[in-house]
DONU-194072 format. One record per residue: residue number from 1; z, y, x of N, C-alpha, C, O, CB in turn; chain. Coordinates in Angstrom, 2 decimals, decimal comma. Atoms other than C-alpha are relative to their C-alpha. Glycine has a CB too. Layout:
BEGIN
<atom n="NUM" n_c3="Z" n_c2="Y" n_c1="X" ca_c3="Z" ca_c2="Y" ca_c1="X" c_c3="Z" c_c2="Y" c_c1="X" o_c3="Z" o_c2="Y" o_c1="X" cb_c3="Z" cb_c2="Y" cb_c1="X" chain="A"/>
...
REM end
This chain:
BEGIN
<atom n="1" n_c3="0,22" n_c2="-1,30" n_c1="1,07" ca_c3="-0,06" ca_c2="0,12" ca_c1="-0,01" c_c3="-0,02" c_c2="1,04" c_c1="0,96" o_c3="0,63" o_c2="0,99" o_c1="2,00" cb_c3="1,26" cb_c2="0,33" cb_c1="-1,25" chain="A"/>
<atom n="2" n_c3="-0,04" n_c2="-1,21" n_c1="-0,94" ca_c3="-0,90" ca_c2="3,45" ca_c1="1,51" c_c3="1,10" c_c2="0,83" c_c1="-0,03" o_c3="1,53" o_c2="1,29" o_c1="-1,09" cb_c3="-1,04" cb_c2="0,85" cb_c1="-0,22" chain="A"/>
<atom n="3" n_c3="-1,16" n_c2="-0,85" n_c1="-0,18" ca_c3="1,96" ca_c2="5,39" ca_c1="2,91" c_c3="-0,38" c_c2="1,42" c_c1="-0,01" o_c3="-1,25" o_c2="1,88" o_c1="0,73" cb_c3="0,71" cb_c2="-0,32" cb_c1="1,26" chain="A"/>
<atom n="4" n_c3="0,37" n_c2="-1,41" n_c1="0,10" ca_c3="1,99" ca_c2="9,00" ca_c1="1,77" c_c3="1,09" c_c2="0,91" c_c1="0,56" o_c3="0,86" o_c2="2,10" o_c1="0,77" cb_c3="-0,29" cb_c2="0,36" cb_c1="-1,46" chain="A"/>
<atom n="5" n_c3="-1,01" n_c2="-0,75" n_c1="-0,57" ca_c3="5,25" ca_c2="10,11" ca_c1="3,13" c_c3="1,33" c_c2="-0,84" c_c1="0,42" o_c3="1,57" o_c2="-1,87" o_c1="-0,19" cb_c3="0,32" cb_c2="1,08" cb_c1="-0,98" chain="A"/>
<atom n="6" n_c3="-1,01" n_c2="0,62" n_c1="-0,59" ca_c3="8,30" ca_c2="9,01" ca_c1="5,01" c_c3="1,31" c_c2="0,97" c_c1="0,29" o_c3="1,14" o_c2="1,97" o_c1="0,98" cb_c3="-0,58" cb_c2="-0,58" cb_c1="1,23" chain="A"/>
<atom n="7" n_c3="-1,21" n_c2="-0,92" n_c1="-0,42" ca_c3="11,93" ca_c2="10,65" ca_c1="5,26" c_c3="1,28" c_c2="-0,81" c_c1="-0,17" o_c3="1,37" o_c2="-1,67" o_c1="-1,04" cb_c3="0,10" cb_c2="1,38" cb_c1="-0,94" chain="A"/>
<atom n="8" n_c3="-1,34" n_c2="0,77" n_c1="0,06" ca_c3="15,49" ca_c2="9,32" ca_c1="5,82" c_c3="-0,20" c_c2="-1,37" c_c1="-0,26" o_c3="0,55" o_c2="-1,92" o_c1="-1,07" cb_c3="0,94" cb_c2="0,51" cb_c1="-1,07" chain="A"/>
<atom n="9" n_c3="-0,01" n_c2="1,55" n_c1="0,10" ca_c3="14,42" ca_c2="5,75" ca_c1="6,01" c_c3="-0,65" c_c2="-0,36" c_c1="-1,42" o_c3="-0,66" o_c2="-1,52" o_c1="-1,82" cb_c3="1,60" cb_c2="-0,64" cb_c1="0,13" chain="A"/>
<atom n="10" n_c3="0,73" n_c2="0,31" n_c1="1,35" ca_c3="12,53" ca_c2="6,10" ca_c1="2,54" c_c3="-1,58" c_c2="0,12" c_c1="0,29" o_c3="-2,20" o_c2="1,09" o_c1="0,74" cb_c3="0,48" cb_c2="1,12" cb_c1="-1,25" chain="A"/>
<atom n="11" n_c3="1,55" n_c2="-0,15" n_c1="0,04" ca_c3="8,99" ca_c2="5,23" ca_c1="2,43" c_c3="-0,71" c_c2="-0,10" c_c1="-1,26" o_c3="-0,57" o_c2="-1,08" o_c1="-2,00" cb_c3="-0,60" cb_c2="-0,98" cb_c1="0,81" chain="A"/>
<atom n="12" n_c3="0,78" n_c2="-0,14" n_c1="1,04" ca_c3="6,57" ca_c2="6,45" ca_c1="-0,18" c_c3="-1,36" c_c2="-0,29" c_c1="0,12" o_c3="-2,06" o_c2="-0,05" o_c1="1,10" cb_c3="0,12" cb_c2="1,12" cb_c1="-0,41" chain="A"/>
<atom n="13" n_c3="1,35" n_c2="0,49" n_c1="-0,14" ca_c3="3,46" ca_c2="5,03" ca_c1="-1,17" c_c3="-0,70" c_c2="-0,04" c_c1="-1,43" o_c3="0,00" o_c2="-0,08" o_c1="-2,43" cb_c3="0,02" cb_c2="-1,44" cb_c1="0,67" chain="A"/>
<atom n="14" n_c3="0,84" n_c2="-0,07" n_c1="1,14" ca_c3="0,74" ca_c2="5,07" ca_c1="-3,82" c_c3="-1,10" c_c2="-0,87" c_c1="0,01" o_c3="-1,85" o_c2="-0,92" o_c1="0,98" cb_c3="-0,46" cb_c2="1,25" cb_c1="-0,18" chain="A"/>
<atom n="15" n_c3="1,15" n_c2="0,89" n_c1="0,12" ca_c3="-1,66" ca_c2="2,61" ca_c1="-4,92" c_c3="-0,79" c_c2="0,23" c_c1="-1,46" o_c3="-0,47" o_c2="-0,43" o_c1="-2,44" cb_c3="0,54" cb_c2="-1,54" cb_c1="0,16" chain="A"/>
<atom n="16" n_c3="0,43" n_c2="-0,38" n_c1="1,04" ca_c3="-3,85" ca_c2="4,12" ca_c1="-7,45" c_c3="-0,92" c_c2="-0,77" c_c1="-0,98" o_c3="-1,36" o_c2="-0,36" o_c1="-2,05" cb_c3="-0,44" cb_c2="0,93" cb_c1="0,34" chain="A"/>
<atom n="17" n_c3="0,65" n_c2="1,18" n_c1="0,85" ca_c3="-5,61" ca_c2="0,90" ca_c1="-8,66" c_c3="0,97" c_c2="-0,63" c_c1="-0,93" o_c3="0,65" o_c2="-1,31" o_c1="-1,90" cb_c3="-0,57" cb_c2="-1,17" cb_c1="0,93" chain="A"/>
<atom n="18" n_c3="-0,85" n_c2="0,68" n_c1="1,21" ca_c3="-2,50" ca_c2="-0,11" ca_c1="-10,40" c_c3="-0,07" c_c2="0,36" c_c1="-1,39" o_c3="-0,90" o_c2="1,20" o_c1="-1,75" cb_c3="1,33" cb_c2="0,18" cb_c1="0,21" chain="A"/>
<atom n="19" n_c3="-0,25" n_c2="-0,46" n_c1="1,17" ca_c3="-1,47" ca_c2="0,10" ca_c1="-13,87" c_c3="0,37" c_c2="1,26" c_c1="-0,41" o_c3="1,03" o_c2="1,91" o_c1="0,41" cb_c3="0,69" cb_c2="-0,62" cb_c1="-0,37" chain="A"/>
<atom n="20" n_c3="-0,72" n_c2="-1,18" n_c1="0,67" ca_c3="-0,65" ca_c2="3,06" ca_c1="-16,06" c_c3="1,22" c_c2="-0,03" c_c1="-0,45" o_c3="1,62" o_c2="-1,16" o_c1="-0,75" cb_c3="-0,59" cb_c2="0,41" cb_c1="-0,98" chain="A"/>
<atom n="21" n_c3="0,19" n_c2="-1,30" n_c1="-0,47" ca_c3="1,18" ca_c2="5,32" ca_c1="-16,22" c_c3="0,01" c_c2="0,35" c_c1="1,44" o_c3="0,56" o_c2="-0,38" o_c1="2,27" cb_c3="0,88" cb_c2="0,73" cb_c1="-0,55" chain="A"/>
<atom n="22" n_c3="0,01" n_c2="-0,38" n_c1="-1,45" ca_c3="0,61" ca_c2="7,07" ca_c1="-13,06" c_c3="1,31" c_c2="0,01" c_c1="0,55" o_c3="2,23" o_c2="0,61" o_c1="-0,02" cb_c3="-0,60" cb_c2="1,32" cb_c1="0,25" chain="A"/>
<atom n="23" n_c3="-1,20" n_c2="-0,04" n_c1="-0,69" ca_c3="3,30" ca_c2="6,33" ca_c1="-10,50" c_c3="-0,08" c_c2="-0,14" c_c1="1,36" o_c3="-1,18" o_c2="-0,31" o_c1="1,90" cb_c3="0,79" cb_c2="-0,89" cb_c1="-0,44" chain="A"/>
<atom n="24" n_c3="0,02" n_c2="0,35" n_c1="-1,52" ca_c3="4,31" ca_c2="5,91" ca_c1="-6,92" c_c3="1,22" c_c2="-0,96" c_c1="0,22" o_c3="2,05" o_c2="-1,21" o_c1="-0,65" cb_c3="0,14" cb_c2="1,41" cb_c1="1,01" chain="A"/>
<atom n="25" n_c3="-1,00" n_c2="1,01" n_c1="-0,34" ca_c3="6,53" ca_c2="3,45" ca_c1="-5,11" c_c3="0,83" c_c2="0,63" c_c1="1,20" o_c3="0,27" o_c2="1,30" o_c1="2,07" cb_c3="-0,71" cb_c2="-1,46" cb_c1="0,39" chain="A"/>
<atom n="26" n_c3="-1,00" n_c2="-0,28" n_c1="-0,98" ca_c3="9,68" ca_c2="4,10" ca_c1="-2,94" c_c3="0,70" c_c2="-1,27" c_c1="0,54" o_c3="1,19" o_c2="-2,13" o_c1="-0,18" cb_c3="1,01" cb_c2="0,93" cb_c1="-0,60" chain="A"/>
<atom n="27" n_c3="-0,81" n_c2="1,17" n_c1="-0,36" ca_c3="11,19" ca_c2="1,64" ca_c1="-0,57" c_c3="1,11" c_c2="0,60" c_c1="1,02" o_c3="0,91" o_c2="1,42" o_c1="1,92" cb_c3="-0,96" cb_c2="-1,24" cb_c1="0,70" chain="A"/>
<atom n="28" n_c3="-0,99" n_c2="-0,41" n_c1="-1,08" ca_c3="14,51" ca_c2="2,04" ca_c1="1,16" c_c3="0,69" c_c2="-1,33" c_c1="0,48" o_c3="1,30" o_c2="-1,99" o_c1="-0,35" cb_c3="1,14" cb_c2="1,10" cb_c1="-0,58" chain="A"/>
<atom n="29" n_c3="-0,22" n_c2="1,33" n_c1="-0,39" ca_c3="15,34" ca_c2="-1,08" ca_c1="3,50" c_c3="-0,48" c_c2="-1,01" c_c1="-1,12" o_c3="-1,63" o_c2="-0,97" o_c1="-1,54" cb_c3="1,47" cb_c2="-0,18" cb_c1="0,33" chain="A"/>
<atom n="30" n_c3="0,54" n_c2="1,01" n_c1="0,81" ca_c3="15,27" ca_c2="-4,02" ca_c1="1,11" c_c3="-0,06" c_c2="0,38" c_c1="-1,68" o_c3="-0,24" o_c2="-0,44" o_c1="-2,57" cb_c3="0,89" cb_c2="-1,27" cb_c1="0,29" chain="A"/>
<atom n="31" n_c3="-0,10" n_c2="-0,49" n_c1="1,55" ca_c3="15,51" ca_c2="-1,76" ca_c1="-2,28" c_c3="-1,50" c_c2="0,50" c_c1="-0,10" o_c3="-2,15" o_c2="0,95" o_c1="0,84" cb_c3="1,29" cb_c2="1,36" cb_c1="-0,37" chain="A"/>
<atom n="32" n_c3="1,48" n_c2="-0,47" n_c1="0,47" ca_c3="12,11" ca_c2="-0,96" ca_c1="-4,13" c_c3="0,21" c_c2="0,58" c_c1="-1,38" o_c3="0,98" o_c2="0,03" o_c1="-2,16" cb_c3="-1,16" cb_c2="-1,30" cb_c1="-0,08" chain="A"/>
<atom n="33" n_c3="0,15" n_c2="-0,57" n_c1="1,35" ca_c3="11,49" ca_c2="1,28" ca_c1="-7,19" c_c3="-1,41" c_c2="0,74" c_c1="0,04" o_c3="-2,09" o_c2="1,16" o_c1="0,98" cb_c3="1,28" cb_c2="1,05" cb_c1="-0,39" chain="A"/>
<atom n="34" n_c3="1,38" n_c2="-0,92" n_c1="0,52" ca_c3="8,55" ca_c2="2,95" ca_c1="-8,91" c_c3="0,52" c_c2="1,08" c_c1="-0,91" o_c3="1,41" o_c2="0,98" o_c1="-1,76" cb_c3="-1,23" cb_c2="-0,94" cb_c1="-0,96" chain="A"/>
<atom n="35" n_c3="-0,36" n_c2="-1,28" n_c1="0,85" ca_c3="8,70" ca_c2="6,40" ca_c1="-10,31" c_c3="-1,34" c_c2="0,51" c_c1="-0,59" o_c3="-2,38" o_c2="0,61" o_c1="0,05" cb_c3="0,73" cb_c2="1,25" cb_c1="0,94" chain="A"/>
<atom n="36" n_c3="0,99" n_c2="-0,48" n_c1="0,94" ca_c3="6,52" ca_c2="7,68" ca_c1="-13,14" c_c3="-0,22" c_c2="1,37" c_c1="0,62" o_c3="0,76" o_c2="2,03" o_c1="0,95" cb_c3="0,48" cb_c2="0,01" cb_c1="-1,59" chain="A"/>
<atom n="37" n_c3="0,16" n_c2="-1,35" n_c1="-0,90" ca_c3="4,79" ca_c2="10,93" ca_c1="-11,42" c_c3="0,56" c_c2="0,98" c_c1="-1,10" o_c3="1,30" o_c2="1,86" o_c1="-0,67" cb_c3="-1,76" cb_c2="0,41" cb_c1="0,57" chain="A"/>
<atom n="38" n_c3="-0,04" n_c2="-1,21" n_c1="0,91" ca_c3="5,15" ca_c2="13,10" ca_c1="-14,67" c_c3="1,30" c_c2="0,14" c_c1="-0,43" o_c3="1,69" o_c2="1,25" o_c1="-0,79" cb_c3="-0,92" cb_c2="-0,06" cb_c1="-1,19" chain="A"/>
<atom n="39" n_c3="-1,59" n_c2="-0,03" n_c1="0,56" ca_c3="8,90" ca_c2="12,15" ca_c1="-15,71" c_c3="0,72" c_c2="-0,38" c_c1="0,97" o_c3="1,91" o_c2="-0,08" o_c1="0,85" cb_c3="0,41" cb_c2="-0,92" cb_c1="-1,21" chain="A"/>
<atom n="40" n_c3="-0,86" n_c2="0,58" n_c1="-1,13" ca_c3="10,16" ca_c2="10,58" ca_c1="-12,59" c_c3="1,00" c_c2="-1,05" c_c1="-0,54" o_c3="2,06" o_c2="-1,32" o_c1="0,02" cb_c3="0,81" cb_c2="1,16" cb_c1="0,74" chain="A"/>
<atom n="41" n_c3="-0,67" n_c2="1,06" n_c1="0,53" ca_c3="11,42" ca_c2="7,94" ca_c1="-14,73" c_c3="-0,19" c_c2="-1,34" c_c1="1,03" o_c3="-1,25" o_c2="-1,74" o_c1="1,51" cb_c3="-0,57" cb_c2="-0,22" cb_c1="-1,49" chain="A"/>
<atom n="42" n_c3="0,02" n_c2="0,91" n_c1="-1,22" ca_c3="12,62" ca_c2="5,08" ca_c1="-12,29" c_c3="-0,05" c_c2="-1,38" c_c1="-0,52" o_c3="0,60" o_c2="-1,60" o_c1="-1,54" cb_c3="1,26" cb_c2="0,19" cb_c1="0,96" chain="A"/>
<atom n="43" n_c3="-0,09" n_c2="1,34" n_c1="0,35" ca_c3="12,04" ca_c2="1,46" ca_c1="-12,65" c_c3="0,25" c_c2="-0,82" c_c1="1,57" o_c3="-0,43" o_c2="-0,58" o_c1="2,57" cb_c3="-1,48" cb_c2="-0,46" cb_c1="-0,89" chain="A"/>
<atom n="44" n_c3="-0,57" n_c2="0,64" n_c1="-1,42" ca_c3="13,74" ca_c2="-0,76" ca_c1="-9,70" c_c3="1,29" c_c2="0,26" c_c1="0,33" o_c3="2,16" o_c2="0,56" o_c1="-0,48" cb_c3="-0,72" cb_c2="0,46" cb_c1="1,20" chain="A"/>
<atom n="45" n_c3="-1,41" n_c2="0,07" n_c1="-0,49" ca_c3="16,60" ca_c2="-0,70" ca_c1="-7,57" c_c3="0,17" c_c2="0,97" c_c1="1,27" o_c3="0,05" o_c2="0,47" o_c1="2,39" cb_c3="0,36" cb_c2="-1,56" cb_c1="0,40" chain="A"/>
<atom n="46" n_c3="-0,38" n_c2="-0,79" n_c1="-1,29" ca_c3="17,37" ca_c2="2,18" ca_c1="-5,10" c_c3="1,48" c_c2="0,42" c_c1="-0,12" o_c3="2,05" o_c2="0,50" o_c1="-1,20" cb_c3="-0,95" cb_c2="1,37" cb_c1="0,20" chain="A"/>
<atom n="47" n_c3="-1,20" n_c2="-0,50" n_c1="-0,02" ca_c3="20,62" ca_c2="3,35" ca_c1="-4,04" c_c3="-0,01" c_c2="1,39" c_c1="-0,62" o_c3="-1,04" o_c2="2,06" o_c1="-0,48" cb_c3="0,49" cb_c2="-0,03" cb_c1="1,33" chain="A"/>
<atom n="48" n_c3="0,12" n_c2="-1,14" n_c1="0,77" ca_c3="21,63" ca_c2="6,44" ca_c1="-6,19" c_c3="-0,48" c_c2="1,04" c_c1="1,05" o_c3="-1,43" o_c2="1,76" o_c1="0,73" cb_c3="1,35" cb_c2="0,38" cb_c1="-0,75" chain="A"/>
<atom n="49" n_c3="0,02" n_c2="-1,14" n_c1="-0,94" ca_c3="21,67" ca_c2="8,75" ca_c1="-3,04" c_c3="-1,73" c_c2="0,09" c_c1="0,42" o_c3="-2,32" o_c2="1,15" o_c1="0,62" cb_c3="1,16" cb_c2="-0,35" cb_c1="1,46" chain="A"/>
<atom n="50" n_c3="1,51" n_c2="0,15" n_c1="-0,46" ca_c3="17,90" ca_c2="7,50" ca_c1="-2,09" c_c3="-0,80" c_c2="0,34" c_c1="-1,22" o_c3="-1,76" o_c2="1,07" o_c1="-1,00" cb_c3="-0,41" cb_c2="-1,54" cb_c1="0,56" chain="A"/>
<atom n="51" n_c3="0,56" n_c2="-0,52" n_c1="1,09" ca_c3="16,75" ca_c2="7,92" ca_c1="-5,79" c_c3="0,07" c_c2="1,46" c_c1="-0,06" o_c3="-0,98" o_c2="2,03" o_c1="-0,34" cb_c3="0,54" cb_c2="-0,56" cb_c1="-1,08" chain="A"/>
<atom n="52" n_c3="0,16" n_c2="-1,34" n_c1="0,28" ca_c3="17,91" ca_c2="11,59" ca_c1="-5,87" c_c3="-0,72" c_c2="0,71" c_c1="1,04" o_c3="-1,16" o_c2="1,85" o_c1="0,86" cb_c3="1,22" cb_c2="0,58" cb_c1="-0,22" chain="A"/>
<atom n="53" n_c3="0,93" n_c2="-0,61" n_c1="-1,25" ca_c3="16,11" ca_c2="12,23" ca_c1="-2,43" c_c3="-1,23" c_c2="-0,14" c_c1="-0,54" o_c3="-1,92" o_c2="0,88" o_c1="-0,56" cb_c3="0,04" cb_c2="-0,76" cb_c1="1,53" chain="A"/>
<atom n="54" n_c3="1,41" n_c2="0,12" n_c1="0,38" ca_c3="12,97" ca_c2="10,90" ca_c1="-3,84" c_c3="-0,37" c_c2="0,82" c_c1="-1,06" o_c3="-1,48" o_c2="1,36" o_c1="-1,07" cb_c3="-0,33" cb_c2="-1,30" cb_c1="-0,35" chain="A"/>
<atom n="55" n_c3="0,23" n_c2="-0,95" n_c1="1,18" ca_c3="13,31" ca_c2="12,84" ca_c1="-7,09" c_c3="-0,23" c_c2="1,49" c_c1="0,59" o_c3="-1,13" o_c2="2,24" o_c1="0,21" cb_c3="1,35" cb_c2="-0,03" cb_c1="-1,05" chain="A"/>
<atom n="56" n_c3="0,03" n_c2="-1,59" n_c1="-0,64" ca_c3="13,87" ca_c2="16,17" ca_c1="-5,04" c_c3="-1,25" c_c2="0,07" c_c1="0,67" o_c3="-1,89" o_c2="1,12" o_c1="0,63" cb_c3="1,25" cb_c2="0,41" cb_c1="1,17" chain="A"/>
<atom n="57" n_c3="1,22" n_c2="-0,13" n_c1="-0,71" ca_c3="10,91" ca_c2="15,22" ca_c1="-2,98" c_c3="-1,20" c_c2="0,15" c_c1="-0,75" o_c3="-2,17" o_c2="0,82" o_c1="-0,41" cb_c3="-0,17" cb_c2="-1,03" cb_c1="0,78" chain="A"/>
<atom n="58" n_c3="1,26" n_c2="0,15" n_c1="0,78" ca_c3="8,62" ca_c2="14,43" ca_c1="-5,76" c_c3="-0,20" c_c2="1,25" c_c1="-0,89" o_c3="-1,32" o_c2="1,66" o_c1="-1,17" cb_c3="0,03" cb_c2="-1,33" cb_c1="-0,89" chain="A"/>
<atom n="59" n_c3="0,34" n_c2="-1,02" n_c1="0,85" ca_c3="9,27" ca_c2="17,29" ca_c1="-7,95" c_c3="-0,89" c_c2="1,09" c_c1="0,37" o_c3="-1,63" o_c2="1,54" o_c1="-0,50" cb_c3="1,06" cb_c2="0,51" cb_c1="-0,38" chain="A"/>
<atom n="60" n_c3="0,92" n_c2="-0,96" n_c1="-0,10" ca_c3="7,42" ca_c2="19,93" ca_c1="-6,07" c_c3="-1,47" c_c2="-0,51" c_c1="0,40" o_c3="-2,33" o_c2="0,32" o_c1="0,68" cb_c3="0,54" cb_c2="0,95" cb_c1="0,93" chain="A"/>
<atom n="61" n_c3="1,07" n_c2="0,52" n_c1="-0,34" ca_c3="4,58" ca_c2="17,35" ca_c1="-5,29" c_c3="-0,58" c_c2="-0,79" c_c1="-1,29" o_c3="-1,48" o_c2="-1,61" o_c1="-1,12" cb_c3="0,25" cb_c2="-0,80" cb_c1="1,20" chain="A"/>
<atom n="62" n_c3="0,69" n_c2="0,54" n_c1="1,11" ca_c3="3,77" ca_c2="16,26" ca_c1="-8,84" c_c3="-1,42" c_c2="0,02" c_c1="-0,32" o_c3="-2,07" o_c2="-0,98" o_c1="-0,62" cb_c3="0,49" cb_c2="0,48" cb_c1="-0,91" chain="A"/>
<atom n="63" n_c3="1,34" n_c2="-0,33" n_c1="-0,01" ca_c3="0,50" ca_c2="18,00" ca_c1="-9,05" c_c3="-0,87" c_c2="-0,83" c_c1="0,97" o_c3="-1,86" o_c2="-1,42" o_c1="0,52" cb_c3="-0,11" cb_c2="1,38" cb_c1="0,29" chain="A"/>
<atom n="64" n_c3="0,61" n_c2="0,67" n_c1="-0,86" ca_c3="-0,64" ca_c2="16,43" ca_c1="-5,79" c_c3="0,05" c_c2="-1,30" c_c1="-0,04" o_c3="-0,84" o_c2="-1,95" o_c1="0,51" cb_c3="0,30" cb_c2="0,33" cb_c1="0,99" chain="A"/>
<atom n="65" n_c3="-0,14" n_c2="1,51" n_c1="0,27" ca_c3="0,57" ca_c2="13,04" ca_c1="-6,73" c_c3="-0,93" c_c2="-0,35" c_c1="-1,02" o_c3="-1,63" o_c2="-1,35" o_c1="-0,87" cb_c3="1,43" cb_c2="-0,44" cb_c1="-0,45" chain="A"/>
<atom n="66" n_c3="1,00" n_c2="0,33" n_c1="1,05" ca_c3="-1,46" ca_c2="13,17" ca_c1="-9,95" c_c3="-1,24" c_c2="0,13" c_c1="0,35" o_c3="-2,07" o_c2="-0,65" o_c1="-0,10" cb_c3="0,11" cb_c2="0,71" cb_c1="-1,10" chain="A"/>
<atom n="67" n_c3="1,30" n_c2="0,04" n_c1="-0,53" ca_c3="-4,41" ca_c2="14,39" ca_c1="-8,09" c_c3="-0,55" c_c2="-1,14" c_c1="0,75" o_c3="-1,72" o_c2="-1,52" o_c1="0,67" cb_c3="-0,11" cb_c2="1,00" cb_c1="0,74" chain="A"/>
<atom n="68" n_c3="0,36" n_c2="1,14" n_c1="-0,76" ca_c3="-4,29" ca_c2="11,52" ca_c1="-5,75" c_c3="-0,48" c_c2="-1,19" c_c1="-0,97" o_c3="-1,51" o_c2="-1,85" o_c1="-0,84" cb_c3="1,23" cb_c2="-0,42" cb_c1="0,88" chain="A"/>
<atom n="69" n_c3="0,27" n_c2="1,01" n_c1="0,87" ca_c3="-3,99" ca_c2="9,17" ca_c1="-8,68" c_c3="-1,32" c_c2="0,12" c_c1="-0,91" o_c3="-1,97" o_c2="-0,89" o_c1="-1,16" cb_c3="1,15" cb_c2="-0,11" cb_c1="-0,79" chain="A"/>
<atom n="70" n_c3="1,22" n_c2="-0,21" n_c1="0,50" ca_c3="-6,83" ca_c2="10,57" ca_c1="-10,49" c_c3="-1,16" c_c2="0,04" c_c1="0,69" o_c3="-2,13" o_c2="-0,51" o_c1="0,17" cb_c3="0,04" cb_c2="0,92" cb_c1="-0,54" chain="A"/>
<atom n="71" n_c3="1,00" n_c2="-0,06" n_c1="-1,00" ca_c3="-9,12" ca_c2="11,19" ca_c1="-7,77" c_c3="-0,30" c_c2="-1,10" c_c1="0,87" o_c3="-1,36" o_c2="-1,11" o_c1="1,51" cb_c3="0,26" cb_c2="0,96" cb_c1="0,73" chain="A"/>
<atom n="72" n_c3="-0,03" n_c2="1,08" n_c1="-0,56" ca_c3="-8,38" ca_c2="7,93" ca_c1="-6,24" c_c3="-0,19" c_c2="0,20" c_c1="1,55" o_c3="-0,87" o_c2="-0,54" o_c1="2,25" cb_c3="-0,92" cb_c2="-0,81" cb_c1="-0,63" chain="A"/>
<atom n="73" n_c3="-0,12" n_c2="-0,29" n_c1="-1,47" ca_c3="-7,74" ca_c2="9,53" ca_c1="-2,79" c_c3="1,26" c_c2="0,31" c_c1="0,34" o_c3="1,89" o_c2="1,21" o_c1="-0,22" cb_c3="-0,82" cb_c2="1,05" cb_c1="0,47" chain="A"/>
<atom n="74" n_c3="-1,40" n_c2="-0,05" n_c1="-0,39" ca_c3="-4,56" ca_c2="9,07" ca_c1="-1,00" c_c3="0,10" c_c2="0,99" c_c1="1,31" o_c3="-0,74" o_c2="0,77" o_c1="2,18" cb_c3="0,55" cb_c2="-1,54" cb_c1="0,31" chain="A"/>
<atom n="75" n_c3="-0,34" n_c2="-0,97" n_c1="-1,06" ca_c3="-3,34" ca_c2="11,91" ca_c1="1,54" c_c3="1,28" c_c2="-0,08" c_c1="0,43" o_c3="2,06" o_c2="-0,54" o_c1="-0,41" cb_c3="-0,20" cb_c2="1,29" cb_c1="-0,38" chain="A"/>
<atom n="76" n_c3="-1,48" n_c2="-0,29" n_c1="-0,57" ca_c3="-0,12" ca_c2="12,41" ca_c1="3,57" c_c3="0,42" c_c2="1,08" c_c1="-0,60" o_c3="-0,40" o_c2="1,96" o_c1="-0,87" cb_c3="0,14" cb_c2="0,25" cb_c1="1,52" chain="A"/>
<atom n="77" n_c3="-0,56" n_c2="-0,99" n_c1="0,61" ca_c3="2,26" ca_c2="14,66" ca_c1="2,00" c_c3="1,30" c_c2="0,20" c_c1="1,08" o_c3="1,76" o_c2="-0,68" o_c1="1,80" cb_c3="0,31" cb_c2="-0,37" cb_c1="-1,61" chain="A"/>
<atom n="78" n_c3="-1,09" n_c2="-0,36" n_c1="-0,93" ca_c3="5,03" ca_c2="16,40" ca_c1="3,92" c_c3="1,30" c_c2="-0,64" c_c1="-0,35" o_c3="1,47" o_c2="-0,74" o_c1="-1,56" cb_c3="0,19" cb_c2="1,46" cb_c1="0,04" chain="A"/>
<atom n="79" n_c3="-1,18" n_c2="0,70" n_c1="0,20" ca_c3="8,51" ca_c2="14,59" ca_c1="4,17" c_c3="0,99" c_c2="1,01" c_c1="-0,47" o_c3="0,80" o_c2="2,21" o_c1="-0,27" cb_c3="0,44" cb_c2="-0,74" cb_c1="1,26" chain="A"/>
<atom n="80" n_c3="-1,00" n_c2="-0,97" n_c1="0,38" ca_c3="11,57" ca_c2="16,11" ca_c1="2,67" c_c3="0,88" c_c2="0,75" c_c1="1,06" o_c3="1,42" o_c2="0,15" o_c1="2,00" cb_c3="0,86" cb_c2="-0,67" cb_c1="-0,86" chain="A"/>
<atom n="81" n_c3="-0,69" n_c2="-0,63" n_c1="-1,31" ca_c3="13,24" ca_c2="18,66" ca_c1="4,86" c_c3="1,37" c_c2="0,03" c_c1="0,05" o_c3="1,94" o_c2="0,50" o_c1="1,03" cb_c3="-0,36" cb_c2="1,37" cb_c1="0,23" chain="A"/>
REM end
């Protein structure tokens, strides 16, 4: 799965060929979850701190994530500061 960002040990990836709704994946060690891009609804199992960091990162990047999903072109995004 193409990696689009990495920060604090969390790897963010997006595979636009997957099922709807548009979403991205986050991995932190052995923990994995997917996040709906528009709502940031979580499916999976991430520690609460990692989940909060992913949501903090994703909020300002929603438009870029949706563009990647819709245009089927993955690009790197900056990590969380």
